[in-house]
KOLMARSE-406506 format. One record per residue (C-alpha): residue number from 0; y, z, x. Coordinates in Angstrom, 3 decimals. Layout:
N
+-----+----------+----------+----------+
: num :       py :       pz :       px :
+-----+----------+----------+----------+
: NUM :        Y :        Z :        X :
...
+-----+----------+----------+----------+
***
This chain:
109
+-----+----------+----------+----------+
: num :       py :       pz :       px :
+-----+----------+----------+----------+
:   0 :  100.976 :  109.049 :  125.677 :
:   1 :   98.573 :  112.430 :  126.214 :
:   2 :   99.491 :  115.645 :  124.828 :
:   3 :  101.294 :  118.286 :  126.779 :
:   4 :   97.915 :  119.837 :  128.091 :
:   5 :   98.809 :  123.388 :  127.140 :
:   6 :   97.840 :  125.530 :  124.400 :
:   7 :  100.745 :  125.971 :  121.587 :
:   8 :  102.965 :  128.521 :  121.867 :
:   9 :  101.941 :  128.916 :  125.596 :
:  10 :  104.823 :  128.203 :  127.674 :
:  11 :  108.256 :  129.470 :  128.759 :
:  12 :  109.829 :  126.805 :  130.372 :
:  13 :  109.763 :  122.977 :  130.051 :
:  14 :  111.468 :  120.682 :  132.072 :
:  15 :  111.956 :  117.372 :  132.181 :
:  16 :  114.798 :  116.572 :  134.913 :
:  17 :  115.258 :  112.595 :  135.012 :
:  18 :  112.841 :  111.601 :  132.739 :
:  19 :  113.301 :  111.083 :  129.260 :
:  20 :  115.692 :  108.368 :  129.353 :
:  21 :  112.629 :  106.482 :  130.886 :
:  22 :  110.674 :  107.645 :  126.944 :
:  23 :  111.162 :  104.730 :  124.529 :
:  24 :  112.503 :  105.638 :  120.846 :
:  25 :  109.998 :  103.397 :  119.452 :
:  26 :  107.257 :  100.578 :  120.298 :
:  27 :  105.582 :   97.973 :  118.544 :
:  28 :  102.060 :   98.362 :  119.311 :
:  29 :   99.961 :   95.379 :  118.721 :
:  30 :   95.843 :   96.452 :  118.283 :
:  31 :   92.893 :   93.559 :  117.899 :
:  32 :   92.486 :   93.228 :  114.485 :
:  33 :   94.676 :   95.555 :  113.342 :
:  34 :   97.965 :   95.273 :  111.622 :
:  35 :  101.480 :   95.831 :  113.971 :
:  36 :  102.372 :   99.685 :  114.238 :
:  37 :  105.256 :  101.556 :  114.692 :
:  38 :  104.933 :  103.973 :  117.620 :
:  39 :  107.869 :  106.572 :  118.286 :
:  40 :  107.276 :  107.823 :  122.174 :
:  41 :  110.198 :  110.022 :  122.512 :
:  42 :  109.591 :  111.785 :  119.130 :
:  43 :  105.944 :  112.735 :  119.785 :
:  44 :  107.273 :  113.974 :  123.222 :
:  45 :  109.720 :  116.208 :  121.636 :
:  46 :  107.137 :  117.120 :  119.101 :
:  47 :  104.709 :  118.221 :  122.117 :
:  48 :  107.433 :  120.238 :  123.587 :
:  49 :  108.141 :  122.200 :  120.426 :
:  50 :  104.690 :  122.738 :  119.876 :
:  51 :  104.169 :  124.110 :  123.748 :
:  52 :  107.496 :  126.355 :  123.945 :
:  53 :  106.774 :  129.995 :  123.213 :
:  54 :  108.779 :  131.369 :  120.085 :
:  55 :  111.178 :  132.709 :  120.207 :
:  56 :  112.249 :  132.376 :  123.758 :
:  57 :  110.737 :  129.199 :  124.893 :
:  58 :  113.195 :  127.280 :  127.218 :
:  59 :  113.415 :  123.268 :  128.037 :
:  60 :  115.801 :  122.354 :  130.591 :
:  61 :  116.639 :  118.404 :  130.645 :
:  62 :  119.070 :  116.433 :  133.092 :
:  63 :  119.521 :  112.496 :  132.139 :
:  64 :  122.471 :  109.969 :  132.455 :
:  65 :  124.193 :  110.099 :  129.373 :
:  66 :  126.443 :  107.657 :  127.444 :
:  67 :  129.083 :  107.016 :  128.265 :
:  68 :  128.312 :  107.781 :  131.668 :
:  69 :  127.610 :  104.273 :  133.190 :
:  70 :  124.733 :  105.592 :  135.438 :
:  71 :  122.936 :  105.664 :  131.766 :
:  72 :  122.749 :  101.866 :  132.344 :
:  73 :  122.430 :  101.185 :  135.836 :
:  74 :  118.715 :  101.592 :  135.895 :
:  75 :  116.996 :   98.703 :  134.031 :
:  76 :  114.321 :  101.400 :  133.295 :
:  77 :  116.436 :  103.142 :  130.980 :
:  78 :  115.293 :  102.314 :  128.017 :
:  79 :  116.565 :  105.298 :  126.119 :
:  80 :  120.356 :  105.736 :  126.257 :
:  81 :  121.289 :  109.177 :  124.782 :
:  82 :  124.353 :  110.992 :  123.847 :
:  83 :  125.067 :  114.590 :  124.329 :
:  84 :  124.122 :  115.055 :  120.673 :
:  85 :  120.217 :  113.773 :  121.409 :
:  86 :  118.014 :  117.002 :  122.559 :
:  87 :  120.736 :  119.243 :  121.143 :
:  88 :  120.272 :  117.835 :  117.357 :
:  89 :  116.164 :  117.544 :  118.586 :
:  90 :  116.197 :  121.389 :  119.045 :
:  91 :  118.644 :  122.491 :  116.450 :
:  92 :  116.911 :  120.622 :  113.600 :
:  93 :  113.873 :  122.971 :  114.427 :
:  94 :  115.633 :  126.319 :  114.828 :
:  95 :  116.147 :  126.675 :  118.454 :
:  96 :  119.235 :  127.413 :  119.505 :
:  97 :  120.688 :  124.827 :  122.225 :
:  98 :  123.520 :  124.682 :  124.474 :
:  99 :  125.231 :  121.935 :  126.709 :
: 100 :  125.881 :  123.401 :  130.108 :
: 101 :  127.474 :  119.452 :  131.247 :
: 102 :  127.877 :  116.442 :  129.772 :
: 103 :  124.682 :  115.227 :  131.291 :
: 104 :  122.851 :  118.527 :  131.017 :
: 105 :  121.415 :  120.507 :  127.811 :
: 106 :  119.600 :  124.040 :  127.703 :
: 107 :  117.761 :  124.678 :  124.674 :
: 108 :  115.871 :  128.168 :  123.948 :
+-----+----------+----------+----------+
***
């Protein structure tokens, strides 16, 4: 996955609508002439969102079907089933404030 193509602390608002549930949390990558490697695409993406958001005041808006909502499981391409706490934990652990606007939507700032 390529990094977000913006400099550090240069974005005021980032969005991810109906996207995060399609980003795997962990993958095993097999490369020729190399040992298997574990890769964490979701963590890399969240790290990159943190990197590009302005500090303080950057906003991240996301909307995703969350457990236990049935739509979280309705699409076979949903490979990252999240709960209400997933994004809040990811941002709060880095010093951002977070507010859950609805069970399927989270605002982080």
